[in-house]
KOLNUNU-744045 format. One line per 2 residues: number of its first residue (from 1); for each residue x, y, z of C-alpha. Coordinates in nm, 2 decimals, decimal comma. Each point is the difference from the previous one (the first is absolute). Example, Ala and Ser with C-alpha at 12.3 -4.5 7.8 and 13.67 -1.06 7.14 Angstrom:
BEGIN
1	1,23:-0,45:0,78 | 0,14:0,34:-0,07;
//
This chain:
BEGIN
1	7,04:5,24:6,05 | -0,28:-0,23:0,15;
3	-0,06:0,02:0,37 | 0,07:-0,30:0,21;
5	-0,35:-0,02:0,10 | -0,13:0,02:-0,36;
7	0,22:-0,29:-0,09 | -0,12:-0,20:0,31;
9	-0,37:0,07:-0,13 | 0,09:-0,11:-0,37;
11	0,13:-0,31:0,14 | -0,30:-0,08:0,23;
13	-0,22:0,10:-0,31 | 0,20:-0,24:-0,20;
15	-0,02:-0,29:0,26 | -0,37:0,06:0,02;
17	-0,07:-0,03:-0,36 | 0,23:-0,29:-0,01;
19	-0,21:-0,17:0,27 | -0,34:0,06:-0,14;
21	0,10:-0,11:-0,36 | 0,21:-0,28:0,10;
23	-0,28:-0,16:0,21 | -0,25:0,06:-0,28;
25	0,18:-0,11:-0,30 | 0,30:-0,18:0,14;
27	0,38:0,06:-0,05 | 0,03:-0,10:-0,38;
29	-0,33:0,19:-0,08 | 0,10:0,32:0,15;
31	0,23:0,20:-0,22 | 0,23:0,26:0,15;
33	-0,16:0,28:-0,22 | -0,36:-0,09:0,17;
35	0,16:0,03:0,35 | 0,15:0,34:-0,09;
37	-0,33:0,11:-0,14 | -0,20:-0,12:0,30;
39	0,24:0,19:0,22 | -0,01:0,33:-0,18;
41	0,39:-0,04:-0,09 | 0,18:-0,01:-0,32;
43	0,13:-0,32:-0,12 | 0,36:0,15:0,06;
45	-0,08:0,08:0,34 | -0,08:-0,35:0,07;
47	0,32:-0,13:-0,11 | 0,18:0,28:0,19;
49	-0,12:-0,17:0,32 | 0,00:-0,36:-0,11;
51	0,22:-0,09:-0,30 | -0,19:-0,32:-0,08;
53	-0,38:-0,12:0,06 | 0,19:-0,31:0,20;
55	0,16:0,27:0,24 | -0,35:0,17:0,04;
57	-0,17:-0,33:0,09 | 0,27:-0,08:0,24;
59	-0,02:0,34:0,16 | -0,36:-0,03:0,02;
61	0,03:-0,31:0,19 | 0,27:0,13:0,24;
63	-0,21:0,31:0,05 | -0,31:-0,23:0,12;
65	0,21:-0,22:0,20 | 0,15:0,27:0,19;
67	-0,36:0,13:0,10 | -0,09:-0,35:0,06;
69	0,29:-0,01:0,25 | -0,14:0,27:0,22;
71	-0,32:-0,22:0,09 | 0,21:-0,32:0,04;
73	0,21:-0,04:0,32 | 0,15:-0,36:0,04;
75	0,19:0,11:0,31 | -0,16:-0,13:0,33;
77	-0,16:0,25:0,22 | 0,04:-0,13:0,34;
79	-0,06:-0,37:0,08 | -0,16:-0,07:-0,31;
81	0,00:-0,38:-0,15 | 0,07:-0,05:-0,36;
83	-0,37:-0,08:-0,07 | -0,08:0,35:0,19;
85	0,26:0,19:-0,24 | -0,12:-0,20:-0,33;
87	-0,36:0,07:0,10 | 0,05:0,38:0,06;
89	0,20:0,02:-0,34 | -0,25:-0,24:-0,18;
91	-0,28:0,25:0,09 | 0,21:0,32:-0,09;
93	0,06:-0,16:-0,32 | -0,35:-0,09:-0,09;
95	-0,14:0,36:0,14 | 0,27:0,16:-0,25;
97	-0,10:-0,19:-0,27 | -0,38:0,09:0,05;
99	0,11:0,38:0,03 | 0,24:-0,03:-0,31;
101	-0,16:-0,22:-0,24 | 0,20:0,12:-0,31;
103	0,33:-0,02:0,18 | -0,11:-0,35:0,12;
105	-0,09:-0,10:-0,37 | 0,34:0,14:-0,14;
107	0,21:-0,20:0,29 | -0,20:-0,31:-0,10;
109	0,07:0,05:-0,38 | 0,38:0,11:0,08;
111	0,08:-0,31:0,21 | -0,11:-0,24:-0,26;
113	0,19:0,15:-0,27 | 0,38:0,01:-0,11;
115	0,06:0,33:0,18 | 0,02:-0,15:0,33;
117	0,35:-0,11:-0,07 | 0,10:0,35:-0,07;
119	-0,12:0,15:0,34 | 0,28:0,19:0,16;
121	0,15:-0,15:0,35 | -0,14:0,25:0,22;
123	-0,35:-0,08:-0,11 | 0,07:-0,36:0,04;
125	0,12:0,06:0,33 | -0,36:0,05:0,10;
127	-0,11:-0,34:-0,10 | 0,31:-0,13:0,19;
129	-0,18:0,09:0,33 | -0,29:-0,22:-0,08;
131	0,24:-0,28:-0,08 | 0,18:0,03:0,35;
133	-0,32:0,01:0,18 | -0,09:-0,32:-0,15;
135	0,32:-0,16:0,06 | -0,02:0,12:0,36;
137	-0,35:-0,17:0,02 | 0,17:-0,32:-0,12;
139	0,27:0,03:0,26 | -0,26:0,05:0,26;
141	-0,21:-0,27:-0,12 | -0,30:0,23:-0,06;
143	0,01:-0,06:-0,37 | 0,05:-0,35:-0,17;
145	0,34:-0,06:-0,15 | -0,07:0,15:-0,35;
147	0,20:0,19:-0,25 | -0,03:0,36:0,11;
149	-0,02:0,11:-0,37 | -0,29:-0,26:-0,04;
151	-0,20:0,14:0,32 | 0,04:0,37:-0,17;
153	-0,15:-0,14:-0,31 | -0,28:-0,14:0,17;
155	-0,05:0,32:0,23 | -0,02:0,19:-0,34;
157	-0,25:-0,21:-0,16 | -0,21:-0,01:0,32;
159	0,01:0,38:0,01 | -0,11:0,02:-0,37;
161	-0,29:-0,23:0,04 | -0,13:0,17:0,34;
163	0,04:0,33:-0,17 | -0,20:-0,11:-0,33;
165	-0,28:-0,13:0,23 | -0,01:0,30:0,21;
167	-0,01:0,24:-0,29 | -0,29:-0,21:-0,17;
169	-0,22:-0,07:0,30 | -0,20:0,25:0,15;
171	0,06:-0,02:0,37 | -0,05:0,21:0,32;
173	0,31:0,12:0,16 | -0,05:-0,22:0,30;
175	-0,02:-0,30:-0,25 | 0,29:0,11:-0,22;
177	0,22:0,00:0,32 | -0,12:-0,34:0,11;
179	0,08:-0,15:-0,34 | 0,34:0,14:0,03;
181	0,07:-0,13:0,34 | -0,15:-0,36:-0,12;
183	0,21:0,00:-0,31 | 0,32:0,07:0,19;
185	-0,10:-0,28:0,25 | -0,05:-0,24:-0,31;
187	0,34:0,09:-0,12 | 0,15:-0,03:0,34;
189	-0,13:-0,36:0,03 | 0,16:-0,10:-0,35;
191	0,34:0,14:0,12 | -0,01:-0,12:0,39;
//
């Protein structure tokens, strides 16, 4: 019998291989046999953990979103305004994207795919905290009356653009920090 820690290691290896290959070749261009080979497991082992490729794709997204949720904290710390909370989380999200470029690229692929509709409710709840913050900002008149889902899409597009710029530009750490701060202010001006 395989120990629990070896099972967890195999799952981690499968997810790591899937992440690498999906970001390189896309969902449809990556056969499960290639993922199993990259992970160093038999094809049957992959299907023991994930019954279908779709299930694997969704599990990888859930794993990444769970890790990202440790970096994002929508709850106010003391007397923070909606803008302060948004700024803090925006900076955290940008920094996470720069520290985890493959994971960020995968999430960008995922949210523009049909798989998004298959995400389990507990993972969707992580996104609902952002929508709740936007709704609170609208109630507090800190954010223009705008559909919260539209604001979430604008935020995602903005994060993606800033991420792309920062990964291509050769900036000092101080300049990069300034670009992040300036980009938040541009976004906030559009929303407020």
